[in-house]
N, CA, C and O atoms as a DFTB+ gen file, in Angstrom:
220 C
 N C O
     1  1     -13.230      17.299      -2.076
     2  2     -11.897      17.328      -2.686
     3  2     -11.996      16.973      -4.172
     4  3     -12.814      16.150      -4.582
     5  1     -11.166      17.598      -4.936
     6  2     -11.143      17.357      -6.373
     7  2     -10.410      16.055      -6.668
     8  3      -9.487      15.663      -5.954
     9  1     -10.840      15.401      -7.728
    10  2     -10.193      14.152      -8.136
    11  2      -8.709      14.382      -8.397
    12  3      -7.868      13.537      -8.091
    13  1      -8.406      15.556      -8.975
    14  2      -7.010      15.898      -9.279
    15  2      -6.153      15.878      -8.018
    16  3      -5.004      15.437      -8.044
    17  1      -6.730      16.367      -6.899
    18  2      -5.987      16.420      -5.633
    19  2      -5.829      15.021      -5.040
    20  3      -4.815      14.717      -4.412
    21  1      -6.833      14.179      -5.241
    22  2      -6.812      12.833      -4.669
    23  2      -5.918      11.885      -5.453
    24  3      -5.419      10.899      -4.910
    25  1      -5.718      12.183      -6.727
    26  2      -4.997      11.262      -7.604
    27  2      -3.631      10.819      -7.064
    28  3      -3.338       9.624      -7.091
    29  1      -2.771      11.753      -6.566
    30  2      -1.464      11.316      -6.033
    31  2      -1.608      10.323      -4.875
    32  3      -0.862       9.347      -4.791
    33  1      -2.572      10.577      -3.984
    34  2      -2.806       9.667      -2.860
    35  2      -3.208       8.291      -3.361
    36  3      -2.719       7.272      -2.874
    37  1      -4.102       8.273      -4.334
    38  2      -4.594       6.998      -4.875
    39  2      -3.441       6.230      -5.511
    40  3      -3.299       5.028      -5.287
    41  1      -2.612       6.918      -6.307
    42  2      -1.512       6.218      -6.979
    43  2      -0.488       5.723      -5.964
    44  3       0.088       4.649      -6.139
    45  1      -0.254       6.506      -4.891
    46  2       0.660       6.051      -3.837
    47  2       0.132       4.771      -3.197
    48  3       0.888       3.831      -2.955
    49  1      -1.157       4.744      -2.930
    50  2      -1.758       3.555      -2.312
    51  2      -1.689       2.370      -3.253
    52  3      -1.442       1.244      -2.820
    53  1      -1.904       2.614      -4.536
    54  2      -1.824       1.532      -5.520
    55  2      -0.402       0.973      -5.559
    56  3      -0.214      -0.241      -5.645
    57  1       0.593       1.852      -5.495
    58  2       1.996       1.415      -5.477
    59  2       2.265       0.553      -4.257
    60  3       2.933      -0.477      -4.355
    61  1       1.745       0.973      -3.094
    62  2       1.940       0.207      -1.866
    63  2       1.289      -1.167      -1.992
    64  3       1.860      -2.173      -1.572
    65  1       0.085      -1.202      -2.577
    66  2      -0.605      -2.472      -2.772
    67  2       0.191      -3.379      -3.695
    68  3       0.282      -4.586      -3.473
    69  1       0.764      -2.785      -4.731
    70  2       1.569      -3.556      -5.680
    71  2       2.789      -4.154      -4.974
    72  3       3.133      -5.318      -5.180
    73  1       3.438      -3.328      -4.132
    74  2       4.589      -3.814      -3.356
    75  2       4.172      -4.953      -2.447
    76  3       4.873      -5.959      -2.339
    77  1       3.025      -4.795      -1.789
    78  2       2.523      -5.828      -0.889
    79  2       2.252      -7.115      -1.661
    80  3       2.540      -8.212      -1.184
    81  1       1.696      -6.965      -2.852
    82  2       1.432      -8.127      -3.694
    83  2       2.713      -8.883      -4.025
    84  3       2.750     -10.113      -3.979
    85  1       3.765      -8.134      -4.359
    86  2       5.058      -8.757      -4.669
    87  2       5.616      -9.462      -3.435
    88  3       6.133     -10.574      -3.533
    89  1       5.511      -8.811      -2.269
    90  2       5.996      -9.421      -1.029
    91  2       5.232     -10.703      -0.740
    92  3       5.815     -11.701      -0.314
    93  1       3.921     -10.671      -0.975
    94  2       3.109     -11.847      -0.701
    95  2       3.465     -12.988      -1.641
    96  3       3.473     -14.148      -1.227
    97  1       3.757     -12.681      -2.892
    98  2       4.186     -13.717      -3.829
    99  2       5.485     -14.352      -3.347
   100  3       5.665     -15.566      -3.441
   101  1       6.395     -13.516      -2.826
   102  2       7.656     -14.032      -2.282
   103  2       7.387     -14.927      -1.082
   104  3       8.025     -15.968      -0.923
   105  1       6.433     -14.519      -0.227
   106  2       6.085     -15.339       0.942
   107  2       5.538     -16.687       0.486
   108  3       5.918     -17.730       1.019
   109  1       4.648     -16.663      -0.498
   110  2       4.076     -17.910      -1.022
   111  2       5.187     -18.807      -1.560
   112  3       5.214     -20.008      -1.292
   113  1       6.110     -18.206      -2.328
   114  2       7.237     -18.971      -2.892
   115  2       8.112     -19.553      -1.788
   116  3       8.490     -20.724      -1.831
   117  1       8.427     -18.721      -0.800
   118  2       9.292     -19.153       0.303
   119  2       8.646     -20.301       1.064
   120  3       9.294     -21.311       1.343
   121  1       7.370     -20.145       1.398
   122  2       6.661     -21.208       2.112
   123  2       6.634     -22.478       1.275
   124  3       6.775     -23.581       1.801
   125  1       6.451     -22.314      -0.031
   126  2       6.439     -23.466      -0.924
   127  2       7.753     -24.224      -0.892
   128  3       7.764     -25.455      -0.869
   129  1       8.873     -23.488      -0.890
   130  2      10.179     -24.145      -0.864
   131  2      10.444     -24.782       0.497
   132  3      11.250     -25.707       0.602
   133  1       9.771     -24.294       1.541
   134  2       9.902     -24.888       2.878
   135  2       8.979     -26.102       3.022
   136  3       8.970     -26.761       4.062
   137  1       8.205     -26.390       1.977
   138  2       7.283     -27.509       2.036
   139  2       5.970     -27.155       2.705
   140  3       5.169     -28.035       3.022
   141  1       5.747     -25.853       2.920
   142  2       4.479     -25.407       3.496
   143  2       3.639     -24.869       2.342
   144  3       3.829     -23.736       1.900
   145  1       2.722     -25.679       1.865
   146  2       1.931     -25.282       0.707
   147  2       0.751     -24.420       1.103
   148  3      -0.283     -24.934       1.530
   149  1       0.897     -23.123       0.966
   150  2      -0.216     -22.210       1.201
   151  2      -0.554     -21.538      -0.116
   152  3       0.337     -21.156      -0.875
   153  1      -1.832     -21.397      -0.381
   154  2      -2.243     -20.690      -1.590
   155  2      -2.094     -19.191      -1.376
   156  3      -1.950     -18.723      -0.247
   157  1      -2.130     -18.452      -2.468
   158  2      -2.031     -16.989      -2.396
   159  2      -3.151     -16.437      -1.526
   160  3      -2.932     -15.508      -0.749
   161  1      -4.371     -17.012      -1.651
   162  2      -5.519     -16.552      -0.860
   163  2      -5.278     -16.778       0.625
   164  3      -5.577     -15.912       1.448
   165  1      -4.735     -17.942       0.967
   166  2      -4.468     -18.242       2.372
   167  2      -3.450     -17.262       2.950
   168  3      -3.604     -16.784       4.073
   169  1      -2.409     -16.969       2.170
   170  2      -1.392     -16.027       2.627
   171  2      -1.995     -14.625       2.750
   172  3      -1.701     -13.907       3.706
   173  1      -2.831     -14.234       1.795
   174  2      -3.423     -12.897       1.868
   175  2      -4.343     -12.780       3.081
   176  3      -4.415     -11.717       3.697
   177  1      -5.045     -13.856       3.430
   178  2      -5.866     -13.847       4.635
   179  2      -5.002     -13.692       5.876
   180  3      -5.325     -12.920       6.779
   181  1      -3.893     -14.439       5.913
   182  2      -2.955     -14.335       7.034
   183  2      -2.432     -12.918       7.180
   184  3      -2.444     -12.349       8.272
   185  1      -1.968     -12.348       6.064
   186  2      -1.421     -10.998       6.085
   187  2      -2.503     -10.008       6.500
   188  3      -2.245      -9.090       7.279
   189  1      -3.707     -10.194       5.982
   190  2      -4.831      -9.328       6.356
   191  2      -5.096      -9.367       7.846
   192  3      -5.303      -8.329       8.475
   193  1      -5.090     -10.571       8.414
   194  2      -5.306     -10.719       9.857
   195  2      -4.208     -10.029      10.653
   196  3      -4.479      -9.365      11.654
   197  1      -2.965     -10.190      10.202
   198  2      -1.838      -9.553      10.883
   199  2      -1.960      -8.036      10.820
   200  3      -1.693      -7.346      11.804
   201  1      -2.362      -7.520       9.665
   202  2      -2.505      -6.075       9.501
   203  2      -3.600      -5.536      10.429
   204  3      -3.442      -4.470      11.023
   205  1      -4.704      -6.272      10.552
   206  2      -5.794      -5.838      11.436
   207  2      -5.332      -5.818      12.886
   208  3      -5.665      -4.900      13.636
   209  1      -4.562      -6.834      13.283
   210  2      -4.061      -6.889      14.659
   211  2      -3.073      -5.767      14.925
   212  3      -2.983      -5.256      16.042
   213  1      -2.327      -5.384      13.884
   214  2      -1.305      -4.350      14.038
   215  2      -1.915      -2.963      14.213
   216  3      -1.271      -2.065      14.755
   217  1      -3.142      -2.788      13.760
   218  2      -3.769      -1.460      13.811
   219  2      -4.201      -1.085      15.226
   220  3      -4.745      -0.001      15.439
C-alpha cells in the first residue's frame, strides 16, 4: 500500500489516541478530586489492561 493511501488511516488513529489522552487526563483529574491519587502512567496501565480484556 502507498503511504498516501495509509495517511488517512494513520491520522484517524492519531486523532483517536489524542481523544483517549484527553479522556485519561480527565480520569486522572477526577480521581485526584476524589482523593484517589493515581499517576498518568498508572491510569494508562489500567486503561490498557481494560482495553486488552475488551478485545
